[in-house]
N, C-alpha and C positions, 0 to 999 in steps of 0.2 A: 427195316433194320434199326436197332438202337445202338448207339455208339457211346462207350464209357471210357474215360481216361482217369487213372488214379496214380499219383506219385507214390513210389515205394520208398519208405523211410523206416529207420529203426524205431521201435517203441521207446517210451520214456518211463522212468520210474514214477509210480503213482504217488501223489502228494495229497495229504489230507490236513485239515485244520483242527488241531486238538482243542477240545472244549473241556475244561476242568474247573474245579472249585475246591475250596477247603471243606473238610468234613463237617465243620460247625455251621456251614451254610445250609440253606433250606434243602437243596437237592441231596445233600449228604454225599454218599459215595456213588450216586447213580451215574454221573458222567464218567467217572473213572472206570466203573464196571462196563459201561457201554464201549468205551475205547478198548478195554481188554477183550471184549467179545467181537470187536470189529476185525474181520479177517485181513483187512488191508494194512493194519498197523504192525509194527515190529514188536514181537513179544518181549516184554521186559523193558521196552523203551517206547511206550505208547504215546508219550508226549512229543516225540520227534515227528516232524512234518513228513519226512521221507519214508515211504513204505517199502514193502518187499515185492509188491505186485507191479506188473508192467501194464501200461495203458497204451492202446493203439493211437496212432496219430489222428488228431482231430482237425488239422488244417494242413495246408500245403507246406508251411514252414519256410525257413530261409535256406537258400542254396548259395554256397560260397565258391569262389574261384578255386580251382584245384580239386574240388570234390567230384564224385561221380553221380550224375543225374540218372536215376532209374525210374521207369514208369511202366505201368501195366495198362495194356490196351485190350479192350474187349468189344467185339461186334456180335450182337445177339439178334437172332431172328425172332421177332415178337409177333409174327403173323402166323397164319395157318397154311401158308404156301411155301413151296420150295423155291429158293432163289439160286441162280447159277452164276458162275464166273465172278466170284467175289474177289476183289483186289483191295487190300488194305495197305496204305502207304503213310509213313510217318516221316516228316522232315522237320529239322530244327533250323529256324531262320535266326541268324545273328546279325549284327550291324555290318559284318564284312563278308559273310558267306552263308550258303545254304547246304546243310548236311542231310544225307539220307540215312535214317536210323533203322529202317525196316530190316528185320532179320532175313526175310525172303521176298523176292520180287515176283514169285510165281503166284498165279491166281488159283483160288480154291474152286474146284469143279462145281460143287453145290453145297448148300447149307439148308438143312431140314428145319422145320419149326421147332422152337424152344432149344435150338442148338446155338453154339457160339464159336467164334474164332478168337483165340487168345494169343497175345504176343507180349513179350517183355523187352524193352529197349534200354540200353545203357549208353551213356556218353560222358566222357571226362570233360568237364567245363573248363575252357581255356580262355574265355573272354569275359570281360566285365560289361554289365549293362543289360539292356532289354533282350530277352530271348522269347521267341514265339514257336511253340510246338504246333505244327500244321499237320492234322490228321485227315486223310481223304479216303473215302470208300466209294468204290464203283461196283455195280452188280447188274444182273439181267433178271427181269421178272419172268413168270411163266408165259406171259403173252409176248415175250421177246422185246419188251421195252427196256432200254438201257437207262439206268438211274445213277446219279452221282451226287454226293454232298460232302462238305468239308466242315471241320470244326477247328477253332483256333484257341490255344491255351497260352496265355502271356504270363511270364514271370521275370523277376529281376535277379541278376547274379551280383552278389556283393563281394567286396574285397575283405578277406579274413585277416590279413596281416599287413602291417605297415613296415616296410624295410628301408632303412637308411644306411648308407655306407660312408666311411671315411678312410682316406688313404694317407699313409706317411711313407715318404721315400727316404730310406736310410742312406748313409754315405757309402755303405758297402754293397750297393746295388740291390739290397733287400727291400721288399715292399711289405709293409704291415697294413692289414685290412681289418677295420673294426666294423662289424655288421650289427646294427641295432634293429631288433625284431620286436614289434609290438603287436599284441593280440587285441584287435579292434572288434571282436565279436562279443556276444553277451554270455558266452559259456567258457569254462576253462578248457585248455588244450594240453594234451600230452605230447611234448616235443620228442618225436621218435628219432629224428636225424636232422642235423644242420651241418652240411659239409660244403666245402669249396672245391669245385672242379677247375683246376688251373688251366691256363692256356699252354700251348705246346712248348713254350720257352721257359716255364717255371716249374719248380717242385714246391709243394705246399706242406707246411707243418701246422697242425692245430695247437693253439695255446690255451685250450679250454679245460685242461686237467692239471692236477697237482699230484705229486708223489707223496703218499702218506704211508709210512711203514713199508716201503717197497712196493706198494700197490698204487695204481693210477686211479685217481678219484676225480669226478667231475667237479668243476668249480661251483656248479649250481646245486650240489648235493645229490642225494640218491633219488629224490623225487623231482623229475623234470617237468613239473606242471607249470603252465603259464596262465595266470589268472586274467580275467578280462581287463583290458587297458594297461596291463603290466608290460614292461619292456625289459629285454634281456640283451646283453652285449656279448658277441662272439668275436674272438680275435684269431687271426691267421697270419702266418709269416710266409712269404713267398721268396724263394731264392732262385736266381737264374741257373739253368742247367750249365754244366761245365763247358759244353761246346759253344754256348752263346755268351757265357760270362767273359770269355777271352776276346770277344769282339765288342769293343767299347761302343762303336756306332750303332750296333744292332740293339742293345739293351737301352740305349739312350732314347731311341725312337719308339719303343714298345709302349703302347697305351692300353692294349687289351690285356686284362689280368685273368679273367675266368668268370664263372657264374656260380651262384649259390643254389644248392639243392636242399629244399626244406620239406620234410615229411612230418605230419602230425596226425593225431587221432582225437576225436571228440566223443563225449557222452558214452555210448555203448560200442565204441570201436569204429565209428565212421572214419575212414581214412581220407586224408587230403594231401596233395603234393603240389608244390610250386617250384618252378625253376626260373630264376631271373634271366634277363637278357645278359649279354656279355658286359661285365663291369669294366669301365674304362677310367683310367687315372690321367691326370695332367702329366705329360712327359717332362721329366726334370731337365732343366737347362744347365749344362755343364760349361758352356762356352767353348773356346778353342782348346784349352788345356785344363785337364781335370787333375786335381791333387787330392789324394785320399790317404788316410793312415791305415797301414796294415797291422802294425803292432805299436802299443804304447802302454806303459805301466799305469796302474790306477793311483798308486801312492809312491812317492819318492822322498828321499831324505834331503834335508836342507843342505845346500852347498856341496852336494855330491852329484857327480855326472850321472846321467841316465840316457839310455838309447831309445830311439824310435825308428820305425821303418816307414818310409813314404813310398807311394806309388804314383808316378806321373804318367798320364795317358794323353796322347794326342787325339783329340776328338774332332779335329778339322780334316779337311780333304787335301792338305798340303804338307810337305815335309818341313819340319822346324829344326833350327839349330839353337839350342837352349843354353843359357848361362844361369847358374844358380847363385843368388846373393842372399846372405843371412844378416838380418838387422836385429840388434839386441833391443830389448824393451827394459822397463824399469825392474821387472822381476825375473824375466827369462833371458838367459845368455846362451848364445850358440858357441859351441866348441868346434873349431875347424877353420878351413880356409874359405873365405867368401869370394865370390866372383869366379868360381871354377867352371870350366867348360863341361857340359854334359854330353855334347856331341849331337849328331843328327837323330831326330825321332820321326819315323815315318807315320803316315796316317793310320789310325786304329791300333798302333803299337804302344807299348808302355815300358817303363823301366823302374827299378826299385832302388831306393837310396836309403842308406843307413846313416843316421845323423845322431849327434850327441849334444845334449843340452845340460844346463845347470841353472838351478833356481836359487835366488838370494833372498826370497821373501816367503814366509810361511802362508798357508791357506790354499784356497782353490785358485790356481793360476791358469791363464789362457796361454796356449802355445801360439805365438804370432811372430811375424817378421820375415816370412819367406817371400822371395821375389824371383820370378822366372822371366827372363828376357829372351825374346826371339830375335836373333841378330839379323835374320833375313828381312823382317818388316820393322825392326827397331821398336817392337811393342813389348811392354812390360806388364806382367800379370802379378797382382798382389794377393797374398793369402794371409789373412789374419783370423784369429779365433778358430784355428783349425781343430783344436781339442782342448780339454781341460785336464789338469793333473792336480792331485792333492799333495801339497808339500808340508811335511811334518818334520819336527826335530828328530834327530837320530835317537835321542834318549827316549822320546815318546814311542817311537816305532818298536824299540826293543822291549 
């Protein structure tokens, strides 16, 4: 028996090297006419290297993580005898596991001379590194002798994309994720889909489109090709679901955000897909008491009062009895009574405060000077640079 293994890949467009010269040169118009008569060139654009014909694969080529490895296996009886009980087995050995890729585990009763057994195997590559395709054949000759032999085919699986992520924890429990995706192959990619599958506690909104004339358009344009070594940034906003947003302690400790799902196509439509492991962020540290702003104006008038709304959350595991103090700064002045009792605040519960301020200086001013004191432990929590407001003259605003 003769054993043959061939990888199944898509063909490539035929490329030729154009040879031309000016008409006053010795060959005259000979080279140009030869290119026009060449069936592999594009009519009307003979000087282009890329032709209209397809060429069959000449070598194994590169196999990348996330692509589907396909191979054609053939066992041919090259003798003049009939062999029996032929069993063909194909295994793929990786660094961590051994996979059986054979379509059928049943043995073929007999194989006549000049006949063959064919099989096509497929496997979605999910590991980087060395892969060994182990093909084994066992059969019985006419004399009853059992024969067995194996062949090994070794290939490397490369990484097609380099994915880097950055997290930003907003004050409103929102999490912004920036994913940088770089094409580290030698050919361009068509990015079919890049999406984020959030964890059970979050809802996700993609920020990779802009509204133009009432229509949503991708920030990368109509052609989503990623050239070799090019990098593209995708942005996502994750908001906690309502049932989890009300529990301050739950969101505080959540580190698992979700995973990226990337689908691309190369050359003549070869499809690849990668799914990252669960992305994790550094859990934000809020301390025992968290103060966040619910509402605040962007622009306010000089020496005119404006209102803000604060949310105070008890992130500890004990009940607090809080006292609010307001300290004026050089530019921001608080309107109201300082040192008032806020009452008891139980663990994971929160309360809202409506406060009034006034600014005496123009420009971008920081809201500072809030102090919360827990009377049970005699501990004071200071909050400065909570937010910024733009203070303008009332005449300028009008």
